[in-house]
Steps between C-alpha positions, in 0.01 A plus 500: 500500500654830400394858479604848584401768746438843360498791742310812399467841661126500567481879468667535161464150358877495435676166503753515786660155498469156342628183667493149354420206723433131470442179692484133410330201656660158472363153557738221585414149603740208518390142537731204448524126511809287459622147447843393603751595763366780720856596599551636146235769555586856596354648818265718292376203302440299817274777631285472186448124521138427579376852428184501297450716193286807567259648245620808316343814652242696307584824320304687766713360784823584317374855433407546865847379604665747262269774629607427859860545391416828324338666803820560698681615184229757433506617863878538487488698175222724636700571817814572299313734266334677793848584629589658164205740506 
């Protein structure tokens, strides 16, 4: 999710500042099985043994996750811009 904040002087309608911002939502799920000598497995792989595959999240859930990541970025940029004025 990407966009930009545009800051305008509300009295004159003049564009004061433009700041780009973006956030991404990722889905990761690891599930593994094995045959053979368990000693050959890495520690990370051992942790995944027996995990069950999870369904891929909906677009809505991924958008909400990205939106949650955007909120603090927007707040930070608003605070920083407020200090410039």
